[in-house]
C-alpha positions as CSV (number, residue, x, y, z in Angstrom):
1,M,189.3,65.9,39.9
2,R,186.9,68.5,41.4
3,A,185.7,70.5,44.6
4,R,181.4,71.1,46.3
5,M,178.4,68.8,50.1
6,S,176.6,67.5,54.8
7,L,176.1,63.8,55.8
8,A,178.5,61.9,52.9
9,V,177.8,60.1,50.1
10,V,180.0,57.5,48.1
11,L,178.0,56.2,44.6
12,T,179.8,53.3,43.1
13,L,178.5,52.2,39.5
14,S,179.2,48.9,38.9
15,T,179.1,46.6,35.5
16,A,176.2,48.2,33.1
17,V,173.0,46.2,33.3
18,Q,170.7,45.8,30.3
19,S,167.2,47.8,31.1
20,A,164.8,48.7,28.2
21,G,167.7,48.1,25.5
22,Q,170.1,50.0,26.6
23,D,173.2,49.4,29.1
24,R,172.4,51.1,32.3
25,P,175.0,51.5,34.9
26,Q,174.2,49.8,38.5
27,V,174.3,52.4,41.0
28,E,175.1,51.3,44.6
29,T,174.7,54.0,47.5
30,E,176.5,54.3,50.9
31,V,175.9,56.9,53.3
32,I,178.9,57.6,55.0
33,G,177.8,59.6,57.5
34,S,178.4,64.0,58.2
35,F,181.0,65.8,60.0
36,A,180.1,65.4,64.0
37,G,179.1,69.2,64.8
38,F,178.4,70.8,61.0
39,Q,175.0,70.8,59.2
40,W,176.8,71.2,56.1
41,T,179.4,68.6,54.9
42,V,180.0,68.7,51.1
43,P,182.6,67.1,49.6
44,T,184.2,68.6,46.3
45,A,186.5,65.9,45.2
46,I,187.6,62.2,45.3
47,N,191.0,59.9,44.4
48,N,191.6,56.7,43.1
49,R,191.7,55.6,46.7
50,G,188.3,56.9,47.2
51,D,189.6,59.4,49.9
52,V,187.3,62.1,50.1
53,V,188.2,66.1,50.5
54,G,185.6,69.1,50.8
55,S,184.6,71.6,53.0
56,V,182.3,71.6,56.3
57,S,180.1,74.7,57.9
58,P,177.5,74.9,60.6
59,T,175.1,76.4,58.1
60,G,174.6,77.3,54.0
61,T,176.1,80.6,53.8
62,M,179.9,81.4,53.0
63,A,180.9,81.8,56.7
64,G,182.9,78.7,58.9
65,H,184.0,76.7,56.2
66,N,186.3,74.2,57.0
67,A,188.4,71.7,54.7
68,F,188.0,68.5,55.8
69,L,189.7,64.9,54.7
70,W,187.6,61.7,54.7
71,T,189.0,58.3,54.6
72,R,187.7,54.7,54.6
73,D,190.4,53.7,57.8
74,G,190.5,57.0,59.4
75,G,187.1,58.7,58.9
76,F,186.7,62.5,59.1
77,R,189.9,65.0,59.8
78,L,189.7,68.7,59.9
79,L,192.5,70.1,57.8
80,A,192.1,73.3,58.3
81,E,189.5,76.3,59.5
82,D,188.3,79.1,57.2
83,A,189.0,77.1,54.3
84,V,187.8,74.7,52.0
85,A,189.8,71.9,50.5
86,T,189.3,71.9,46.3
87,D,191.3,68.6,45.1
88,I,193.3,65.4,46.2
89,N,195.3,63.5,43.9
90,N,196.1,59.5,44.1
91,R,199.5,60.5,46.6
92,G,197.1,62.2,49.0
93,D,197.8,66.2,47.6
94,V,195.0,68.3,48.6
95,T,195.0,71.7,47.1
96,G,192.8,74.5,48.6
97,Y,192.5,78.0,50.0
98,R,192.2,79.5,53.1
99,F,190.1,83.0,53.8
100,A,192.2,85.7,54.9
101,C,189.7,88.6,56.4
102,T,190.8,91.8,57.4
103,A,188.6,94.2,59.4
104,D,188.0,98.1,58.2
105,P,187.6,100.5,60.8
106,D,184.2,101.8,59.7
107,G,182.8,98.2,60.6
108,G,183.3,96.6,57.6
109,G,185.7,94.4,55.8
110,S,187.1,92.3,53.2
111,C,188.3,88.6,52.3
112,A,190.9,87.1,49.9
113,L,191.4,83.8,49.3
114,R,195.1,82.1,49.9
115,G,195.8,79.0,48.5
116,F,197.4,76.2,49.7
117,V,198.6,72.5,49.0
118,W,199.1,70.1,51.8
119,N,199.8,66.9,52.5
120,A,200.6,64.0,55.4
121,R,204.8,64.1,54.7
122,T,205.6,68.1,54.7
123,G,201.9,69.7,56.1
124,F,201.0,72.9,54.6
125,T,202.6,75.1,51.6
126,E,201.1,78.5,51.3
127,L,200.5,79.2,47.7
128,G,199.9,83.1,48.2
129,G,197.3,84.4,46.0
130,F,197.5,81.5,43.5
131,V,194.4,79.3,44.2
132,P,194.6,76.1,43.0
133,M,191.4,74.3,41.9
134,A,192.9,71.1,40.8
135,V,196.0,69.4,41.0
136,N,197.3,66.1,38.7
137,N,199.1,62.8,40.4
138,S,202.8,65.0,39.3
139,G,201.4,68.0,41.7
140,D,200.8,70.5,38.8
141,M,198.1,72.5,39.6
142,A,195.4,74.7,37.8
143,G,193.5,77.7,39.3
144,E,193.5,81.3,39.5
145,C,194.8,84.1,40.6
146,V,194.5,88.1,40.6
147,V,196.4,90.3,38.0
148,A,195.8,93.9,38.0
149,N,192.5,93.7,39.7
150,R,190.9,90.9,37.1
151,L,190.9,86.9,37.8
152,A,193.2,85.4,35.6
153,A,193.9,81.7,34.8
154,C,196.8,80.1,36.4
155,A,198.5,76.5,36.7
156,M,201.8,75.9,38.1
157,H,204.1,73.1,36.8
158,D,206.9,72.3,38.7
159,G,206.9,75.1,41.2
160,V,206.7,77.5,37.9
161,L,203.1,79.9,38.0
162,T,202.0,80.4,34.3
163,V,199.2,83.4,34.1
164,W,196.5,83.3,31.5
165,E,195.0,86.6,31.4
166,C,192.2,88.5,29.3
167,E,192.6,90.8,26.5
168,P,193.6,93.8,27.7
169,E,190.7,95.3,25.6
170,L,187.9,93.1,27.0
171,D,186.3,95.2,29.9
172,S,185.2,93.4,32.8
173,C,186.8,90.2,31.7
174,G,187.7,86.7,33.8
175,Q,189.2,83.4,33.6
176,T,189.7,80.5,35.6
177,A,191.1,76.9,35.3
178,S,188.8,74.2,37.0
179,G,190.7,71.0,36.0
180,I,194.1,69.8,34.8
181,N,195.2,66.3,33.0
182,A,198.4,64.2,33.5
183,R,200.3,66.3,30.8
184,G,199.6,69.4,32.6
185,D,197.0,70.9,30.1
186,A,194.2,72.7,31.6
187,V,190.8,73.7,31.1
188,G,188.3,76.6,32.7
189,F,186.2,79.5,31.0
190,K,186.3,82.9,30.6
191,G,183.6,85.4,31.5
192,T,182.2,88.4,30.5
193,P,179.1,90.4,31.1
194,D,177.5,89.3,27.9
195,V,179.2,85.3,27.4
196,E,181.3,82.5,28.9
197,L,183.3,81.0,27.0
198,A,185.0,77.2,27.4
199,M,188.9,77.1,27.5
200,F,191.6,75.1,27.0
201,F,194.8,76.1,28.7
202,P,197.5,74.2,26.7
203,R,201.1,73.5,29.0
204,H,202.8,74.5,26.0
205,G,200.9,76.8,23.6
206,E,198.3,79.5,23.5
207,P,195.0,79.6,24.7
208,V,192.2,77.8,22.9
209,I,188.1,79.1,22.9
210,L,186.0,75.1,22.7
211,E,184.0,75.2,20.1
212,S,180.6,76.0,20.4
213,P,177.7,74.0,19.2
214,T,175.6,77.3,17.8
215,A,176.6,80.4,16.1
216,D,175.1,82.4,18.6
217,P,177.6,84.6,20.6
218,F,175.8,85.0,23.9
219,V,175.9,81.9,25.1
220,T,177.0,79.5,28.2
221,L,180.3,77.5,27.6
222,V,181.9,75.8,30.3
223,A,184.5,73.2,30.7
224,E,185.0,71.7,34.0
225,D,187.8,69.1,33.9
226,I,190.0,67.3,31.8
227,N,191.3,63.7,31.6
228,D,194.7,62.3,30.1
229,A,193.2,61.2,27.2
230,G,192.4,64.9,26.3
231,T,188.7,64.5,26.6
232,I,187.3,67.9,28.3
233,A,183.9,67.5,30.4
234,G,181.6,71.1,31.0
235,R,178.5,72.5,29.8
236,A,177.2,74.0,26.2
237,P,173.8,74.0,24.9
238,T,171.6,72.3,22.5
239,A,168.4,72.2,20.3
240,L,166.8,70.6,23.4
241,S,168.6,72.6,26.5
242,P,170.4,76.1,26.6
243,S,173.0,73.6,29.3
244,A,173.6,70.1,28.7
245,A,176.8,68.1,29.6
246,T,179.0,68.1,26.9
247,L,182.3,66.1,26.0
248,W,184.9,67.8,23.6
249,T,186.7,64.8,21.8
250,N,189.0,64.2,19.2
251,K,186.3,63.5,17.2
252,G,184.3,66.4,17.8
253,L,181.3,67.4,20.4
254,V,179.3,65.0,22.4
255,Q,175.9,65.9,24.4
256,A,173.4,64.4,26.2
257,P,170.3,64.0,24.6
258,T,168.1,65.2,27.4
259,D,166.1,68.9,27.4
260,A,166.8,69.1,31.0
261,W,169.6,71.7,32.4
262,T,172.5,69.8,33.1
263,V,176.5,69.7,33.7
264,A,179.4,67.7,33.4
265,R,181.6,68.5,36.7
266,A,184.3,65.9,36.5
267,I,185.2,63.4,34.2
268,N,187.5,60.0,34.6
269,A,190.0,57.9,32.2
270,R,186.7,56.0,30.9
271,G,184.9,58.9,30.0
272,W,182.4,58.7,32.1
273,T,180.9,62.0,34.1
274,A,179.4,63.0,36.8
275,G,177.5,66.3,38.1
276,V,174.2,68.0,38.4
277,R,170.7,68.5,36.8
278,F,169.8,72.0,37.2
279,D,166.5,72.1,36.9
280,G,166.0,69.6,39.7
281,D,169.1,69.8,42.1
282,D,169.7,66.3,41.4
283,A,173.0,64.6,40.9
284,I,173.2,63.0,37.7
285,F,175.6,60.1,36.0
286,W,176.5,60.4,32.3
287,D,178.7,57.9,30.3
288,G,179.3,60.0,27.5
289,S,177.5,58.5,25.1
290,G,173.9,58.6,23.9
291,N,172.7,57.6,26.4
292,A,170.9,59.9,28.8
293,P,171.9,60.8,31.7
294,V,171.1,58.9,34.9
295,L,169.8,60.5,38.9
296,L,172.2,58.8,41.3
297,A,170.1,60.1,44.3
298,P,165.9,60.3,42.8
299,D,164.6,60.5,46.4
300,A,166.5,62.8,48.0
301,A,164.8,66.8,47.6
302,T,167.7,67.9,46.1
303,S,171.8,66.2,45.8
304,E,175.2,67.2,43.9
305,A,178.2,64.9,42.2
306,A,181.2,66.6,42.4
307,D,183.6,63.9,41.7
308,L,184.0,60.7,40.1
309,N,187.3,58.5,39.9
310,D,188.5,55.9,38.2
311,R,187.0,52.7,40.0
312,G,183.5,54.5,39.5
313,E,183.3,56.0,42.8
314,I,181.3,59.3,42.9
315,A,181.5,61.0,45.8
316,G,178.6,64.1,46.3
317,Y,175.8,65.0,48.7
318,I,172.3,64.7,49.8
319,S,170.1,67.3,51.4
320,V,168.2,65.3,54.4
321,G,166.0,67.8,57.0
322,G,167.8,71.5,55.7
323,Q,171.0,69.6,56.1
324,R,173.8,68.3,53.5
325,H,175.1,64.9,53.8
326,M,178.3,63.2,52.0
């Protein structure tokens, strides 16, 4: 599951239909609406019940973000001010972070991120410097934390924090985890000024650098999400594109056949993915096969798909008149 959008959109992928000799998904788009009083409504994740979380803000800047929850029965609900909700699992646990800002005497200031998990039964549980980006249905979380002024990938299993730091000899290196599956295995990336590497962080064992489709050491590979079968979604270069939606599977790499710049941000149990085509700012669906990605909102000026559930519902946004709508 995942996090990113202003008017609200849920896209439903129903039974595939035949088009030009290939199976193509039938896409139905439902405009949910936007959170009253805010120009940007940005979904980040959707669970199998169709509940959506994310953030709303009055402008397109980092200022004024507030975490929200949307349900079909209850509509929009503000969860926390100066905060972003990053993920929601099937039992309703919502992860996210707050902006903890301090002012300096000279008029400057700084903000740190402070993680939390929330549900309707127990309310907020503060997680301090652990910033969760993803949560599984058991409540295990993956994200990031700062260790010795460097970003480290972190996961919390049964309340116990595991930290994966970059090698001490790597200068300006940081790691983060962005997805977690039912086993508690996490994925993310390691970044230095020269390269980004897709990473697998197993619950038991040492981190693994995921296979690259090229021998070029100066490339960008990012793992965004992982499903319960262990298939990892993200992006990696191809002969056609420096960034293509990519799956790391137990049978090897599968990459979207397109020359566009794309990324698979989220993956469901069927191996379907949702993400973005960067060079057009377009939300995409990719079925993880030899079929090309499908544009979900081809008539929108810009759009983005943040997450999808096992029912084939995709949460994302479209831009209308400078506003972002879910």
